[in-house]
C-alpha positions in Angstrom: 0.0 0.2 0.1 3.0 2.4 1.0 4.2 1.6 -2.5 1.2 2.4 -4.3 1.0 5.5 -2.6 3.9 6.9 -3.5 3.2 5.8 -7.3 0.8 7.5 -10.2 -1.9 5.6 -8.8 -1.9 6.8 -5.2 -5.8 8.3 -5.5 -6.7 5.0 -5.2 -5.7 4.1 -1.5 -6.1 7.9 -0.7 -9.3 8.5 1.5 -10.5 12.0 0.1 -13.3 11.2 -2.3 -12.7 12.6 -6.1 -14.3 14.7 -7.8 -14.4 16.6 -11.8 -11.5 18.7 -10.8 -9.2 16.7 -8.4 -5.4 16.6 -10.7 -4.1 13.7 -12.1 -0.7 12.0 -11.2 1.9 11.0 -13.8 4.9 9.1 -13.0 7.3 8.1 -15.7 9.6 5.3 -15.7 13.3 6.6 -15.5 15.4 4.5 -19.2 17.5 1.6 -17.6 21.3 3.1 -17.6 23.8 0.7 -19.4 27.0 -0.7 -17.5 29.5 0.9 -17.6 31.4 -2.6 -17.8 29.6 -5.2 -19.8 29.5 -8.2 -18.1 30.2 -11.2 -20.4 33.0 -9.5 -22.5 35.3 -11.8 -20.7 35.9 -15.4 -22.2 35.3 -17.9 -18.9 38.2 -20.1 -17.9 36.7 -22.4 -15.3 33.7 -24.4 -14.7 32.4 -21.6 -11.7 33.4 -19.4 -14.4 31.0 -20.7 -16.6 28.1 -20.9 -14.5 28.0 -17.5 -12.8 28.2 -15.7 -16.8 24.8 -18.4 -17.8 23.6 -17.3 -14.4 24.4 -13.6 -15.1 23.1 -14.0 -18.7 19.8 -15.9 -17.4 19.0 -12.7 -15.5 19.8 -9.8 -18.1 17.2 -11.5 -19.8 14.7 -11.2 -17.1 15.6 -7.8 -16.8 15.1 -7.0 -20.2 11.7 -8.6 -20.2 10.8 -7.1 -16.7 12.0 -3.4 -18.5 9.7 -4.2 -21.6 7.0 -4.9 -20.0 7.1 -2.3 -17.4 7.0 0.2 -20.8 3.8 -2.0 -22.0 1.8 -0.8 -18.5 3.4 3.2 -18.5 1.8 2.8 -22.5 -1.1 1.7 -20.9 -1.3 3.9 -18.3 -0.9 6.8 -21.0 -4.0 5.7 -22.6 -5.8 5.4 -19.5 -4.9 8.8 -18.3 -6.7 10.5 -22.0 -9.4 7.9 -20.8 -9.8 9.4 -17.6 -9.0 13.4 -19.0 -12.4 12.8 -21.2 -14.3 10.8 -17.8 -13.3 13.8 -15.8 -14.3 16.9 -17.9 -17.7 15.4 -18.2 -17.4 14.2 -14.5 -17.4 18.2 -14.1 -19.7 19.0 -16.5 -22.1 16.6 -14.5 -21.4 18.2 -11.2 -22.1 21.8 -12.7 -24.7 21.0 -14.0 -26.3 19.3 -10.5 -25.3 22.7 -9.2 -27.4 24.7 -11.2 -30.8 22.5 -11.4 -30.0 21.6 -7.5 -29.9 25.9 -6.9 -32.9 27.2 -9.2 -35.4 23.9 -7.2 -34.4 25.4 -3.5 -34.9 28.3 -1.8 -31.6 28.2 -0.1 -29.4 25.8 -1.4 -26.5 26.6 1.6 -28.3 24.6 4.2 -27.5 26.9 6.5 -30.2 28.3 8.7 -33.1 31.1 8.2 -34.9 33.4 9.9 -38.7 32.2 8.3 -39.9 35.5 9.2 -37.4 38.1 8.0 -38.1 40.5 4.7 -35.6 38.2 2.8 -36.7 34.8 2.8 -40.3 36.6 2.2 -38.7 37.9 -0.9 -37.1 34.3 -2.2 -40.5 32.7 -1.1 -42.3 35.5 -3.6 -39.4 35.4 -6.3 -39.3 31.5 -6.0 -43.6 30.8 -6.5 -43.5 33.5 -9.4 -40.5 31.8 -11.1 -42.7 28.3 -10.7 -45.6 29.7 -12.1 -43.7 31.3 -15.0 -42.4 28.1 -15.5 -45.3 26.3 -15.5 -47.2 28.7 -17.9 -44.5 28.5 -20.7 -44.5 24.5 -20.5 -48.5 25.0 -20.9 -47.2 27.7 -23.8 -45.4 25.1 -25.2 -48.0 22.4 -25.6 -50.4 24.1 -26.8 -48.5 25.7 -29.6 -47.6 22.2 -30.2 -50.8 20.6 -30.5 -51.6 23.7 -32.8 -48.6 23.7 -35.0 -49.1 19.8 -35.4 -53.0 20.4 -36.4 -52.0 23.7 -38.7 -49.0 20.7 -39.9 -51.4 18.1 -40.6 -54.0 20.4 -42.4 -51.0 21.8 -44.7 -49.9 18.1 -45.6 -53.2 17.6 -46.4 -54.0 20.9 -49.4 -50.5 19.9 -50.6 -51.9 16.2 -51.1 -54.7 17.6 -53.0 -53.0 20.0 -54.9 -50.3 17.7 -56.1 -53.6 15.3 -57.1 -54.7 18.1 -58.8 -51.6 19.2 -60.6 -51.5 15.6 -62.0 -55.1 15.3 -63.2 -54.8 18.6 -65.4 -51.3 16.8 -66.8 -53.2 13.9 -68.0 -56.0 16.3 -69.4 -53.2 17.8 -71.1 -51.0 15.0 -72.6 -54.8 13.2 -73.4 -55.3 16.5 -75.4 -52.2 16.6 -76.9 -52.4 13.0 -78.3 -55.9 14.4 -79.5 -54.3 17.3 -81.5 -51.3 15.3 -82.9 -54.0 12.7 -84.4 -56.2 15.5 -85.8 -52.9 16.8 -87.3 -51.9 13.4 -89.1 -55.1 13.1 -89.9 -55.2 16.5 -91.8 -51.7 16.1 -93.2 -52.8 12.8 -95.1 -55.6 14.7 -96.1 -53.7 17.6 -97.6 -51.1 14.8 -99.2 -54.1 13.1 -100.4 -55.3 16.2 -102.5 -58.6 16.8 -100.8 -60.0 20.3 -100.1 -58.7 21.3 -96.1 -58.1 24.4 -94.7 -54.5 26.2 -94.3 -53.7 25.0 -91.1 -55.3 22.6 -88.2 -58.1 23.8 -87.3 -57.4 23.8 -83.4 -54.3 25.2 -81.6 -52.4 23.0 -80.1 -53.8 22.7 -76.2 -51.7 24.0 -73.7 -51.0 22.6 -70.5 -52.4 26.2 -68.6 -52.1 27.3 -65.3 -51.3 25.4 -61.7 -52.7 25.8 -58.4 -50.0 27.8 -56.5 -48.1 26.4 -54.1 -49.3 26.7 -50.1 -47.4 28.4 -47.5 -46.4 26.3 -44.7 -48.0 27.6 -41.7 -45.5 28.6 -38.7 -46.4 29.8 -34.9 -45.1 32.5 -33.2 -42.7 32.0 -30.2 -44.9 32.6 -27.3 -43.1 35.0 -24.6 -42.2 32.6 -21.4 -44.5 34.8 -18.8 -47.8 34.9 -20.9 -50.6 33.1 -18.9 -52.6 31.8 -22.2 -51.6 31.4 -25.5 -52.8 34.2 -28.1 -55.1 32.3 -30.8 -53.5 35.2 -33.3 -50.3 34.5 -32.6 -51.1 30.9 -33.2 -52.6 31.5 -36.7 -49.3 33.3 -38.0 -48.1 32.0 -41.2 -44.6 32.9 -43.0 -43.9 33.8 -46.5 -42.0 30.5 -47.0 -43.4 28.0 -49.7 -43.9 24.7 -49.1 -40.9 21.9 -50.3 -43.3 20.8 -53.6 -44.3 24.5 -54.5 -44.4 24.5 -58.4 -44.5 27.6 -60.2 -47.7 28.4 -62.4 -46.9 28.4 -66.2 
């Protein structure tokens, strides 16, 4: 535990609680210092020296493995530190948001005793009740505006569908009239080629499509004031100048 308290993971064994503003510590692993005198540069001359050289070589290999493992742990610690930094920011934001939410829902959020008959506390009560009424009125206004907006939007979609169907019927009648006119024109050409007594031009003019129904503007609802007690019927029926998504210009 004492060694852990002196390392970068000391926060795991400390008694104080952590918060979003708690500092993060990080301990670097010092690089390995190579020995000034190589241990395996001599040639063993006896059996005992050969045994000792083998033991030293094995210990150096184990030491190298431990050093590599320490580097891997340090790399993992760096990644964990980056992850903890992100969590720390999120925790600090959540703590700050919780403080604001708690302070707005209480008259006296500091927990200190107050005089209930004092002027300061009375003013706080009046302001708190007023803020609660305004919040409730704003919520009611938003609900009423949403219901009205959904109703207006559904009616607008229905009218747009009817307009699209009417445009389709106009185009179908126009295509049919063009086919009849083309047939009559071909008959006039055949009669003229045959030498029959025909007028100089086709009797009927080429049919035109004609005007299409105008685009229906999309209804919008004017934003309500947060202090308003009831939604205004006039403001709920406001329309802007934006055209619909399928607004075709009249020919």
